[in-house]
C-alpha positions in Angstrom: 154.9 108.1 134.4 152.0 106.9 132.4 152.5 105.5 129.1 149.7 105.5 126.2 147.4 102.9 126.4 147.4 100.2 123.3 144.0 99.6 122.1 142.0 96.7 124.5 142.3 93.4 122.1 145.9 94.0 121.5 146.6 95.2 125.2 145.0 91.9 126.2 146.9 89.9 123.9 150.0 91.1 125.6 149.2 90.6 129.1 149.1 86.7 128.0 151.8 86.5 125.3 153.6 89.5 125.8 154.7 92.1 123.0 157.2 90.0 120.6 159.9 92.4 119.3 162.0 91.5 116.6 165.7 93.5 117.2 167.9 94.1 114.3 171.2 94.9 116.3 175.1 93.7 115.4 176.2 95.8 118.1 176.1 93.1 121.5 176.3 95.8 123.8 173.6 98.1 122.2 170.9 95.1 122.2 171.7 94.2 125.9 171.3 97.7 126.9 167.8 98.2 125.0 166.5 94.3 126.5 167.8 95.6 129.7 166.0 99.1 129.5 162.6 97.1 128.5 163.2 94.4 131.5 163.3 97.1 134.1 160.9 99.1 133.0 157.6 98.0 135.1 154.3 97.9 132.8 151.3 95.4 132.2 152.9 92.9 130.0 156.8 91.6 129.1 158.6 91.6 126.2 159.6 88.7 124.3 162.8 89.5 121.9 164.4 87.8 119.3 167.8 89.3 118.5 170.0 88.9 115.3 172.3 90.3 113.9 172.5 90.4 110.1 169.9 91.6 107.6 169.1 88.0 106.2 168.7 86.0 110.0 166.1 88.7 110.0 164.6 88.4 107.3 164.4 84.4 107.8 162.9 84.8 111.1 160.1 87.2 109.6 159.2 84.6 107.2 159.3 81.8 110.0 157.8 83.7 113.1 155.3 86.6 114.4 156.2 89.6 115.9 154.2 92.6 116.9 157.1 95.6 116.1 160.8 95.5 115.1 163.3 97.5 116.3 165.9 98.0 113.3 169.6 99.2 113.6 170.0 100.6 110.0 173.9 100.0 109.5 174.4 96.0 109.7 177.3 94.1 108.5 175.6 92.7 105.2 173.1 96.0 104.6 173.0 99.5 105.6 171.1 102.8 105.2 167.3 102.9 103.3 168.5 99.6 101.6 168.0 97.6 105.2 164.6 99.3 105.8 163.5 98.5 102.5 164.0 95.5 102.7 162.5 94.6 106.0 159.9 96.9 105.0 159.1 94.8 101.8 159.0 91.4 103.8 156.8 92.7 106.7 154.7 95.9 105.5 152.4 95.3 107.9 154.6 95.6 111.1 155.5 98.7 112.8 159.1 99.8 112.4 161.0 101.8 115.0 164.9 102.5 113.8 167.9 102.9 116.2 170.2 105.2 115.1 173.5 107.0 116.0 173.6 111.1 116.8 175.5 111.1 113.4 172.7 109.0 111.6 169.9 111.1 112.2 169.4 112.6 108.9 169.1 109.0 107.4 166.7 108.2 110.0 164.4 110.9 109.0 164.4 109.6 105.8 163.6 106.0 107.1 160.3 107.5 108.8 159.2 109.0 105.0 159.8 105.3 103.7 157.5 103.9 106.0 159.1 103.8 109.2 157.0 104.3 112.4 159.4 106.1 114.6 163.3 106.2 115.1 165.5 106.6 118.4 168.6 108.2 118.8 170.9 105.3 120.9 172.3 107.5 122.8 169.1 109.0 124.4 167.2 105.8 124.9 165.8 105.1 128.3 163.0 102.4 129.7 160.0 104.9 129.1 161.4 106.7 126.0 161.4 103.4 124.5 158.3 101.7 125.9 156.2 104.8 124.9 157.9 104.4 121.4 157.1 100.6 121.2 153.5 101.9 122.2 153.1 104.6 119.9 154.6 102.8 117.1 151.6 99.7 117.5 149.2 102.0 117.6 149.6 104.2 115.0 150.7 101.3 112.6 147.3 99.6 113.5 145.4 103.0 113.1 147.0 103.2 109.3 146.2 99.8 108.3 142.4 100.7 109.4 142.5 103.9 107.2 144.2 102.3 104.4 141.6 98.9 104.7 138.4 101.2 104.8 139.5 103.5 102.3 140.2 100.3 100.3 136.7 99.1 100.9 135.1 102.3 100.3 136.6 102.5 96.7 135.7 98.7 96.1 132.0 99.9 97.2 131.9 103.1 94.9 133.1 100.9 92.0 130.4 98.7 92.5 127.7 101.2 93.0 129.1 102.5 89.6 128.5 99.2 88.3 125.0 99.2 90.0 124.3 102.7 88.2 125.4 101.3 84.9 123.0 98.2 84.8 120.1 100.4 86.0 120.9 102.4 82.3 120.4 99.4 80.6 116.7 99.0 81.9 116.2 102.6 80.4 116.8 101.4 76.6 120.6 102.2 77.0 121.3 98.7 75.4 119.0 96.2 73.5 116.3 94.6 75.7 117.6 91.1 75.4 120.2 89.1 73.1 116.8 87.6 71.3 115.4 90.7 70.7 112.5 90.6 72.9 111.1 92.4 76.0 112.2 91.9 79.4 111.4 88.4 80.6 109.9 90.0 83.7 107.3 91.3 81.8 107.3 88.3 79.5 107.1 85.7 82.1 106.5 87.5 85.2 106.3 83.8 87.0 109.2 82.1 85.2 110.8 85.1 86.0 110.0 85.0 89.8 111.6 81.3 89.7 114.5 81.9 88.1 115.5 85.0 90.3 114.5 82.6 93.4 117.3 80.0 91.6 119.6 83.2 91.1 119.8 84.1 94.5 120.3 80.6 95.9 123.3 80.1 93.8 124.5 83.7 94.3 125.0 82.9 98.4 126.6 79.9 97.6 129.0 81.6 95.1 129.6 84.0 98.0 129.9 81.7 100.7 132.7 79.7 98.5 134.3 83.1 97.8 134.4 83.4 101.9 135.6 79.8 102.5 138.1 79.4 99.4 135.9 76.5 98.5 135.5 75.2 95.2 132.7 77.4 93.2 129.4 76.2 92.0 130.5 76.6 88.1 128.3 73.8 87.4 125.0 75.4 88.5 125.5 78.9 87.4 125.8 76.9 83.9 122.7 74.8 84.4 120.5 78.3 85.4 122.7 80.5 82.2 121.3 77.5 80.1 117.7 77.9 81.3 117.9 81.5 80.6 119.0 81.1 77.4 116.0 78.5 76.6 113.3 81.2 77.1 115.1 83.7 74.9 116.8 85.6 78.1 119.6 88.3 77.5 122.2 90.5 80.0 119.1 92.7 80.9 117.2 89.7 82.3 120.2 88.7 84.2 120.9 92.5 85.7 117.3 92.3 86.5 117.7 89.2 89.1 120.9 90.6 90.3 119.8 94.1 91.5 116.6 92.8 92.7 118.5 89.7 94.9 121.1 92.4 96.0 118.1 95.0 97.3 116.3 92.1 98.6 119.0 90.9 101.1 121.2 93.9 101.9 117.9 95.5 103.6 119.0 96.1 107.0 122.3 94.1 106.5 125.5 94.4 107.8 128.4 96.1 106.0 130.5 93.2 105.7 127.2 91.4 103.9 126.3 94.6 102.1 130.2 94.7 100.7 130.2 90.6 99.9 127.0 90.9 97.8 127.5 94.3 95.9 131.5 94.0 95.2 132.1 90.3 95.4 128.7 89.7 93.6 130.0 91.5 90.3 132.0 88.6 89.6 128.8 86.3 89.9 127.3 88.5 87.7 130.5 88.6 85.2 130.1 84.3 85.2 126.6 84.0 84.5 127.2 86.4 81.5 129.8 84.5 79.8 127.9 81.5 80.4 125.1 82.6 78.6 127.2 84.0 75.8 128.8 80.5 75.5 125.1 79.4 75.1 123.7 81.5 72.4 127.1 80.6 70.8 126.5 76.8 70.6 122.3 77.1 69.8 
């Protein structure tokens, strides 16, 4: 009988290292049967088991080892019911969980699905085919749900960034004062100087984003010097916005979604930093 295919990248990984399963089951006979069902079932890859009888042991392994899926009996010597699932799910929120239950616990198993479990199996009905299908379906479904959540988060971040840019563009329409110094935009007063500062702004912004990506030290001294230079020519928030939007527009033309996100979302942090340093400059001078 055919089983559902996993995504190529996951299947390839399993073919090399096997599917790593954390089996949390206090009944030794049930644990033996579950491992036996999968060892006898012909698949394109193997299953690698770690078996524990208690919740505390499972939580420890989730901190020290890497797994692809959890097979979980909710009734353990040191925990039972939904508390067991909650503790496991909180420790490993990105891992798919298949609940193993007896006939009398089916209502609890349904509750487990509402709490985040991917599937549940009644122990008396388990065989190699059923268990293998449940594992594959759960891993694939969990992967898709994770991708959807991440896409939704990225979309929300981009919407916030676009909204921020629209608010910034409103500054150009005179919704706030032209600049802290009360003069016109720097790009109109000193176009050549504005162009030079914009180039410098773009270079520092690029270094700033790379530092965020690789978790290096942020170029705050460079940002401080640029803020001081802007302040020395009576520049203000509007001029920073002009530079920022101009740089983003240039850098994101035909750019990858990842680069676009970096400039539009993470770039806001850079804008906040340099505006704060500009305010500090005016406080001093």
